[in-house]
C-alpha positions in Angstrom: 11.3 -4.9 -18.2 14.4 -6.9 -18.1 17.2 -6.0 -14.9 19.3 -3.8 -16.5 16.0 -1.6 -17.9 14.6 -1.8 -14.3 17.8 -0.7 -12.5 18.9 2.0 -15.1 15.0 3.6 -14.6 15.8 4.1 -10.5 19.0 5.4 -11.7 17.6 7.5 -14.2 14.5 8.8 -11.5 17.4 9.6 -8.7 19.1 11.6 -11.3 15.9 13.7 -11.9 15.7 13.9 -8.0 19.4 14.8 -7.7 18.7 17.1 -10.6 15.6 19.1 -8.6 17.4 18.4 -4.6 17.1 21.9 -3.3 13.1 20.8 -3.4 13.7 17.7 -1.0 17.0 20.1 1.3 16.1 21.4 4.7 18.6 23.8 3.8 19.2 24.5 -0.4 21.7 26.9 -0.4 24.3 24.6 1.7 23.1 21.1 2.0 25.1 18.9 -0.3 27.0 22.2 -2.0 30.5 20.7 -1.0 32.3 17.3 -2.5 31.8 14.6 -0.3 32.0 11.0 0.0 28.4 11.3 0.5 26.9 13.6 -2.2 23.2 13.5 -2.5 22.7 11.0 -4.9 25.1 8.6 -2.9 23.1 9.0 0.2 19.4 7.7 -1.8 21.3 4.8 -2.9 23.1 3.7 0.3 19.5 4.0 2.4 17.4 2.1 -0.6 20.5 -1.1 -0.5 20.2 -0.8 3.4 19.7 -4.6 4.5 18.7 -5.8 7.8 22.3 -5.3 10.0 24.0 -2.4 12.0 24.5 0.7 10.3 28.0 0.0 10.4 27.6 -2.9 8.8 25.7 -1.9 6.1 28.2 0.9 5.6 31.4 -1.4 5.2 29.6 -3.5 2.5 28.5 -0.6 0.4 32.0 0.5 0.2 33.5 -2.6 -0.1 35.2 -2.9 3.7 37.5 -0.6 2.2 39.4 2.0 4.6 37.5 5.1 2.8 34.0 3.8 4.3 31.9 6.4 5.6 31.5 6.4 10.0 27.9 5.8 10.8 27.7 9.7 12.6 29.0 10.9 9.0 26.4 9.2 7.4 23.5 10.2 9.8 24.6 14.1 9.1 24.5 13.5 5.8 21.1 11.9 5.8 20.0 14.5 8.2 19.9 17.0 5.5 17.4 15.1 3.6 14.0 16.1 3.6 11.3 12.7 4.1 9.8 14.0 0.9 12.9 13.0 -1.2 12.2 9.2 -0.8 8.3 9.7 -1.0 9.2 11.7 -4.1 11.4 9.2 -5.6 8.8 6.1 -4.6 6.1 8.0 -6.8 8.4 8.8 -9.7 9.4 4.7 -10.0 6.0 3.3 -9.5 4.8 4.2 -12.6 7.8 1.7 -14.1 6.8 -1.4 -16.2 3.8 -2.1 -18.1 0.4 -2.9 -16.6 -1.1 -5.7 -16.6 -5.0 -6.2 -17.0 -7.9 -8.3 -16.3 -10.6 -7.4 -18.6 -9.0 -4.3 -19.6 -9.3 -3.2 -16.0 -6.1 -2.9 -13.7 -6.8 -4.3 -10.4 -5.4 -2.4 -7.4 -6.2 -3.5 -3.6 -6.2 -1.1 -1.1 -4.8 -2.1 2.5 -3.0 -0.6 5.8 -0.8 -2.2 8.0 1.4 -1.1 11.6 4.6 -0.9 12.5 6.5 -0.8 15.4 8.9 1.4 15.8 11.3 2.5 18.9 9.7 4.0 22.1 9.4 7.5 22.7 6.9 8.6 25.0 7.7 12.1 23.9 6.0 11.1 20.4 2.4 11.4 21.8 0.7 10.9 18.2 2.1 7.6 17.3 2.5 5.9 21.2 -0.4 3.2 21.6 -1.6 1.7 24.6 -4.6 -0.6 24.8 -3.3 -3.6 26.4 -3.9 -3.6 30.2 -0.4 -4.2 32.1 2.0 -3.9 29.0 3.8 -0.6 28.6 2.7 2.0 26.0 4.2 1.5 22.2 4.6 3.5 19.1 2.9 2.8 15.8 2.9 4.2 12.5 0.4 3.0 10.4 1.2 2.2 6.0 -1.6 3.0 3.8 -1.0 1.2 0.2 -2.3 0.7 -3.0 -1.0 -2.6 -4.7 -1.7 -4.1 -8.0 -2.4 -7.6 -7.7 -1.2 -8.6 -11.3 2.0 -6.6 -11.8 2.9 -6.8 -7.5 3.9 -4.1 -7.1 2.9 -0.6 -5.0 1.7 2.3 -6.8 0.4 4.5 -3.6 0.8 4.7 -0.4 0.7 7.4 2.8 1.9 6.6 6.5 0.2 8.0 9.4 0.6 7.7 12.8 -1.1 5.8 14.9 -3.1 8.1 16.8 -3.9 10.2 13.7 -5.4 7.1 11.5 -8.0 7.6 9.3 -8.2 4.8 6.8 -10.9 6.6 4.8 -9.4 9.4 4.6 -6.0 7.9 3.2 -8.4 5.8 0.6 -9.4 9.2 -0.7 -6.5 10.8 -0.6 -4.9 7.7 -3.0 -8.3 7.6 -5.0 -8.2 11.1 -6.1 -4.7 12.3 -6.3 -4.0 9.0 -9.0 -3.9 9.7 -12.7 -4.8 5.5 -13.4 -7.3 5.1 -15.7 -9.4 1.7 -15.6 -9.3 1.1 -12.6 -11.2 -1.9 -10.1 -10.5 -0.7 -6.5 -10.7 -4.1 -4.6 -11.1 -3.6 -0.4 -11.5 -4.9 3.1 -14.5 -3.9 5.4 -12.5 -1.6 7.0 -13.0 0.9 3.8 -17.2 0.5 3.2 -18.1 4.2 3.2 -20.6 5.7 0.7 -17.7 8.5 0.2 -15.6 6.4 -0.8 -17.9 4.9 -3.4 -18.6 8.3 -4.4 -15.2 9.3 -5.4 -14.7 6.1 -7.1 -17.8 6.3 -8.9 -16.5 10.3 -10.0 -13.1 8.9 -10.7 -14.4 6.6 -13.4 -13.1 3.7 -11.6 -14.8 0.4 -10.8 -15.1 -1.0 -7.2 -15.5 -4.0 -5.2 -15.8 -3.7 -1.4 -16.5 -6.6 1.4 -19.2 -4.4 4.1 -19.8 -5.6 7.8 -22.5 -8.1 8.1 -25.0 -7.6 11.1 -26.3 -4.2 13.1 -23.3 -1.9 11.3 -22.2 -0.9 8.1 -23.9 -0.1 4.9 -26.0 -3.4 4.8 -28.0 -2.4 7.9 -29.9 0.7 6.3 -30.9 -1.3 3.5 -33.8 -3.9 2.9 -31.9 -6.9 1.5 -33.1 -10.3 1.1 -33.7 -12.8 4.0 -31.6 -15.4 2.1 -28.2 -16.7 2.7 -27.2 -15.5 -0.7 -28.3 -12.5 -3.0 -27.5 -10.1 -5.8 -29.6 -7.0 -5.6 -29.1 -3.5 -7.5 -29.8 -0.9 -5.3 -30.4 2.9 -7.0 -29.4 5.0 -4.0 -30.0 9.1 -3.7 -27.9 10.7 -0.4 -29.5 13.8 0.6 -28.6 15.8 3.8 -32.2 17.2 3.9 -34.5 16.4 6.5 -37.8 18.3 5.0 -41.0 16.9 5.5 -41.5 15.8 2.0 -37.6 14.1 1.9 -38.6 12.5 5.1 -41.5 10.9 3.2 -39.1 9.3 0.5 -36.6 8.2 2.9 -39.1 5.2 3.9 -37.9 3.5 0.7 -34.5 2.5 2.5 -33.3 1.4 -1.0 -33.6 4.1 -2.6 -33.1 6.6 -0.6 -30.5 7.9 2.6 -30.0 10.4 4.7 -26.1 11.4 5.6 -26.0 13.1 8.9 -23.6 16.2 9.0 -21.2 14.2 11.8 -21.2 12.0 8.6 -18.1 12.3 6.2 -19.6 12.9 2.3 -17.6 15.3 -0.2 -20.7 15.9 -3.0 -22.9 17.3 -0.2 -23.7 20.3 1.0 -22.2 19.7 4.6 -24.9 22.4 5.7 -28.5 22.4 4.5 -29.2 26.5 5.5 -30.2 28.3 3.0 -30.8 25.5 0.4 -34.4 26.1 -1.0 -34.6 22.3 -2.5 -33.2 19.3 -1.3 -29.9 18.4 -3.1 -29.6 14.8 -3.6 -26.3 12.6 -4.7 -27.4 9.2 -6.7 -25.0 6.4 -5.9 -26.2 2.8 -7.8 -24.8 -0.2 -6.8 -25.1 -4.1 -6.8 -24.7 -5.3 -2.5 -24.3 -9.1 -3.6 -23.9 -11.6 -0.6 -22.0 -15.5 -1.6 -20.7 -18.4 0.1 -17.3 -18.3 0.7 -16.7 -22.0 2.3 -18.7 -24.1 4.9 -20.9 -21.7 6.6 -19.1 -18.7 5.8 -20.3 -16.2 4.1 -19.4 -11.9 3.0 -21.3 -9.3 1.4 -19.8 -6.9 -1.2 -20.8 -4.0 -2.8 -19.6 -3.0 -6.6 -20.6 -1.0 -9.3 -19.4 -3.7 -11.5 -22.2 -4.7 -14.7 -24.3 -8.0 -13.2 -23.8 -9.7 -16.6 -20.5 -9.4 -17.0 -19.0 -10.1 -13.7 -21.5 -12.6 -11.8 -20.9 -13.8 -8.1 -18.7 -16.4 -9.2 -16.9 -14.0 -10.8 -16.8 -11.2 -7.5 -16.0 -14.3 -5.2 -12.8 -14.9 -7.6 -11.4 -11.8 -8.0 -12.4 -10.6 -4.1 -10.0 -13.7 -3.3 -7.3 -11.6 -5.1 -7.1 -9.3 -2.4 -5.4 -11.6 -0.4 -1.8 -10.6 -2.3 -1.5 -7.7 -0.8 -1.4 -9.1 2.7 1.1 -11.7 1.5 3.2 -8.3 0.1 3.1 -6.7 3.6 4.6 -10.3 4.8 7.6 -9.8 2.4 7.7 -6.3 2.8 8.6 -6.4 6.6 10.2 -9.9 6.7 11.8 -10.0 3.6 12.8 -6.7 2.2 13.6 -5.7 6.1 11.0 -3.3 6.9 10.9 -3.8 10.3 14.7 -3.1 10.9 15.2 0.6 10.7 18.8 2.1 11.0 17.1 5.4 13.4 14.4 5.9 15.9 13.9 9.4 14.7 10.5 9.3 12.5 11.8 11.6 10.0 14.2 9.2 9.2 11.9 5.7 9.4 9.8 7.8 6.9 12.7 7.7 4.5 13.4 4.0 4.8 9.7 2.7 4.7 9.3 4.6 1.4 12.9 2.8 0.7 11.6 0.0 0.9 8.5 0.3 -1.3 10.7 1.5 -3.6 13.2 -1.8 -2.9 10.1 -4.2 -3.0 8.8 -2.9 -6.4 12.4 -3.1 -7.8 12.6 -6.9 -6.7 9.3 -7.9 -8.6 9.5 -5.4 -11.5 12.6 -8.3 -12.2 11.9 -11.1 -11.1 8.8 -10.6 -13.3 10.9 -10.5 -16.6 12.6 -13.6 -15.5 11.6 -16.9 -18.0 11.4 -20.0 -16.1 11.3 -23.0 -17.9 8.4 -25.1 -16.7 9.5 -28.9 -16.7 6.9 -31.9 -16.3 6.9 -31.3 -12.3 3.8 -31.8 -9.8 3.8 -27.8 -9.2 4.4 -24.9 -11.2 7.5 -22.8 -9.7 7.9 -19.1 -9.8 11.3 -17.2 -8.1 11.9 -17.5 -4.2 11.6 -14.1 -3.8 13.7 -14.3 -0.3 16.8 -14.7 -2.8 15.6 -12.4 -5.1 15.4 -9.5 -2.5 19.2 -10.2 -1.8 20.5 -10.6 -5.7 18.5 -7.9 -6.6 19.6 -5.4 -3.7 23.8 -6.5 -4.3 22.6 -6.1 -8.7 21.6 -2.1 -7.1 24.7 -1.8 -5.7 27.0 -3.2 -9.0 28.0 -6.2 -7.2 26.6 -8.4 -9.8 27.0 -8.4 -13.3 23.7 -7.8 -15.6 23.9 -10.7 -17.7 24.3 -12.7 -14.6 21.5 -11.8 -12.8 19.0 -13.3 -14.7 20.6 -16.9 -14.4 21.2 -17.0 -11.0 17.5 -16.0 -9.9 16.3 -18.7 -12.7 18.1 -21.0 -9.9 16.2 -20.5 -7.1 12.4 -21.7 -7.4 9.9 -22.2 -5.2 6.8 -24.5 -5.7 3.5 -22.5 -6.3 0.6 -24.6 -4.3 -2.7 -23.1 -4.9 -5.2 -23.5 -2.2 -2.5 -23.1 0.4 -3.2 -19.9 3.5 -1.7 -18.8 6.4 -3.1 -17.9 9.6 -3.1 -14.3 10.6 -0.6 -13.1 12.9 -2.7 -11.7 15.6 0.0 -10.1 17.7 2.4 -7.7 16.3 5.9 -7.8 16.3 8.2 -5.3 18.1 10.5 -2.7 16.6 13.8 -4.8 16.1 16.4 -3.6 19.0 20.1 -2.3 17.3 21.4 -4.4 20.0 20.1 -6.9 18.2 21.2 -6.7 14.7 22.5 -9.7 12.2 26.4 -9.3 12.1 
């Protein structure tokens, strides 16, 4: 898609949202009914085009530093009329933009989550988190995301407060409500569960999930080779029954598995009372252990065919999952996910979905720019930091359409294969309103 097509698509989705604005306002009979400087569509576009500056400075930029610039208080009064569902609905509609890129006929979707610290509010106990002695409690919300590794865009997202965090439920919800076909879902150890695997199987998708080693996790309950590397097919039948007949079957650990009532599994009855015969759910999969570096091994479960996807190919596919990790870094530090313009969670939710939309907006535009790969040591791609700034200005209308591709093509960065970055173990704090850029 050309830059003009991407912008036209987003503008059209905003107009569609405005047409049904009654569904996304707190008081449909009164909100946005009077003619003001900030009608429904303008409030949406204002939230989308915000950077990391103060709210007043952002509004000055959007209104061209004119005397007609609305005040921060006026903007807050208007955004208060919006339900958080408005930006979420816009995100989901715009996430369908673009042409899907496939790998062997499959769409590669990575699933992961990331914590975001927000302004401290001890009254919001659902997001209040404290597990470090001697440090003050902080408020955290968790972003669960599903990310297209080939198109480099977010296709779904669920936001949970820290104390309500349940990545398994978020994963299952994103699977069930998706209308995509021919998908390979790739996930890290935090998402391993028979329930998730069953939901993906019922959806007709494929999965590639890293599982824990040692005494916990799926691998613990199976009889596996003692060698460092293996590729074993397991045809498992899950049940909640504990009859004497079933107990004899459960001795074959690679064919039968008992699921207690405390273990979530949506395709078996929660209680076996009244069941005259045992109920089983069949879940065939491969469990593969492979070497990823010196003295480092990983264990994966998948329902991909062994002949088409040997261990070497699984290793390559799982390594691509790192794309969602780098996307979180861009989302927070380039798009500006850490720079909120409110302390209220409902307004923060608006801005999180707005940042996801603008991330997708930037990636869709940059993917359409043709780069002349000259005889150089490295291949080059567009510098994302510069692109995010240019695309935000383009969305505002301050850059003409014929110019944006030419401008983006001037700011390139080399692609250095194999370069890695250490994972940040210390969460970056909320950026105070007092210390925003001018």
